[in-house]
Structures are given as C-alpha cells and as structure tokens.
C-alpha positions in Angstrom: 15.6 59.3 7.7 15.4 57.7 4.3 12.0 57.6 2.7 11.0 56.3 -0.7 7.9 56.6 -2.8 8.0 53.0 -3.9 5.0 50.9 -3.1 5.4 47.9 -0.9 5.3 44.6 -2.8 3.1 41.9 -1.3 4.8 38.6 -0.2 4.4 35.8 -2.7 2.8 32.6 -1.5 2.8 29.4 -3.3 1.3 26.0 -2.4 2.7 22.7 -3.7 0.6 19.6 -3.5 2.2 16.2 -4.0 -0.2 13.3 -4.5 1.1 9.7 -4.6 -1.3 6.9 -5.4 -0.3 3.3 -5.3 -2.6 0.5 -6.6 -1.5 -3.1 -6.0 -3.2 -6.2 -7.3 -2.0 -9.5 -5.9 -3.1 -12.6 -7.8 -2.7 -15.9 -6.0 -3.1 -19.0 -8.2 -3.6 -22.5 -6.8 -2.8 -25.5 -8.9 -5.3 -28.2 -9.7 -5.6 -31.0 -7.2 -6.7 -34.6 -8.2 -6.7 -36.8 -5.2 -8.0 -40.3 -4.5 -7.9 -42.2 -1.3 -8.5 -46.0 -1.3 -9.5 -47.6 2.0 -9.6 -51.4 1.9 -12.5 -52.9 3.9 -11.6 -56.3 5.4 -14.3 -58.8 6.3 -14.9 -59.1 10.0 -13.4 -62.1 11.9 -15.2 -63.0 15.1 -14.4 -66.7 15.1 -17.9 -67.8 14.3 -18.5 -68.4 10.6 -22.2 -67.7 10.7 -21.7 -64.4 12.5 -18.9 -63.5 10.1 -21.0 -64.1 7.0 -24.0 -62.3 8.5 -21.8 -59.3 9.5 -20.2 -59.3 6.0 -23.6 -59.2 4.3 -24.8 -56.4 6.4 -21.6 -54.4 5.9 -21.8 -55.0 2.2 -25.4 -53.7 2.0 -24.6 -50.6 4.1 -21.5 -49.8 2.1 -23.2 -50.3 -1.3 -25.7 -47.6 -0.3 -22.8 -45.2 0.4 -22.5 -43.2 -2.8 -22.4 -39.4 -2.8 -21.0 -36.8 -5.1 -20.8 -33.0 -4.8 -20.2 -30.6 -7.7 -19.4 -26.9 -7.5 -18.4 -25.3 -10.8 -15.6 -27.4 -12.1 -14.8 -28.8 -8.7 -16.2 -32.1 -7.5 -15.6 -34.6 -4.7 -17.3 -37.8 -3.6 -17.3 -41.2 -1.9 -18.4 -44.6 -3.0 -17.8 -48.3 -2.3 -16.4 -50.7 -4.9 -17.7 -54.1 -4.0 -15.4 -56.0 -6.5 -12.2 -54.6 -5.0 -13.8 -54.2 -1.5 -12.5 -50.7 -1.2 -14.0 -47.5 0.1 -12.9 -44.8 -2.4 -12.8 -41.1 -1.6 -11.9 -38.7 -4.4 -11.7 -35.0 -5.1 -11.0 -33.0 -8.3 -10.2 -29.4 -7.6 -9.5 -27.1 -10.6 -7.1 -24.2 -10.7 -8.3 -21.2 -8.7 -7.4 -17.5 -8.9 -7.7 -15.3 -5.8 -7.1 -11.6 -6.2 -6.3 -9.1 -3.5 -6.5 -5.4 -4.2 -4.8 -2.6 -2.2 -5.1 1.2 -2.7 -2.7 3.5 -0.9 -2.9 7.3 -1.4 -0.7 10.0 0.2 -1.3 13.7 -0.1 1.4 16.1 1.0 0.7 19.9 0.9 3.4 22.5 1.5 2.8 26.2 1.8 5.7 28.5 0.9 5.9 32.2 1.6 8.4 34.0 -0.5 9.8 37.1 1.3 11.9 39.3 -0.9 15.3 40.2 0.7 16.3 43.8 -0.3 19.6 43.7 -1.9 21.8 46.9 -2.0 24.9 46.6 -4.0 28.3 47.4 -2.4 29.1 50.3 -4.7 25.9 52.1 -3.6 26.8 51.6 0.1 30.3 53.1 -0.6 28.8 56.1 -2.5 26.3 56.6 0.4 29.2 56.6 2.9 31.1 59.1 0.8 28.0 61.3 0.5 27.5 61.3 4.3 31.1 62.3 4.9 30.7 65.1 2.3 27.6 66.4 4.1 29.4 66.3 7.5 32.3 68.2 6.0 30.0 70.8 4.4 28.2 71.3 7.8 31.6 71.7 9.5 32.7 74.3 7.0 29.4 76.2 7.3 29.7 76.2 11.1 33.2 77.5 10.9 32.1 80.3 8.6 29.5 81.6 11.0 31.6 81.3 14.1 33.3 84.5 15.3 37.0 84.8 14.9 38.8 86.6 17.7 
C-alpha cells in the first residue's frame, strides 16, 4: 500500500573486545639461620678400668677423624669433634634466600552487537495520515453519491 523509494540501510554491527591481563609476582624471603648443636660425649663406664680407657682411646680416635664441611654459595654446614670440651658440634649457617613465584592470568571477552534501527514515526505524522485517510474516504463517498441515480 505504501511504497517508498528510499534504499534500505544495512544493520550496523560492532564488536567489543575486552582483554584483562593480570601479572602477579610473589617474593618469599627467608631469614638467615645460624644454628649450632653441641652434643657432649661422655666416656664409657663398663666397670673395668682397662676396658674403659681402651674404649675411650678408640672413641677419641674415631671422633677426631670426624670433620666434614659443606659449602654451597654463602650457605655452609658441618660437623666436627672438639676433644678439649669432649663435644660433638654440628653447625649450619644459612643465608637469606629469596624465592619468587610468577603468575600470569589473561581473560579475553568478545561481544558482538547488532544495531537494528527502529523506524520512528512522529505522532503528528500519524494524526495527519489518519485525517488524510478520512478525507479520501469522504471524497470517495461523495463521488459515489454523485454517480448514483436519484429516483
């Protein structure tokens, strides 16, 4: 009924992409540790003086050979026997250490929007169109009455 010569406008499409990236670095620091353990070595008591002195000499010789140290960077630990104090000494010196943990988190969100135009006809145009239709109906009625035969 109503035709227009206007061309049809294509729908508009738009895409929005949201990208969130989170980088986290966690640094864990341990404090230095300086620890020493003293273990007193008592002479054996078996009740026999000859056996006690012989066991004490053998024990002294074995413990005097016990002397070890390990080094790794600034860290070291070791064990040795102090014959004057008659103690077995274990020690460790650990320096401060830094441990790092890294985390990477990425989120991508894509949204596609299609914009559809909604035709808008103002109210005053609708009122004028209704009045125009009524006028056309009235004119058609008057023309039909003009051509009808009157008795």
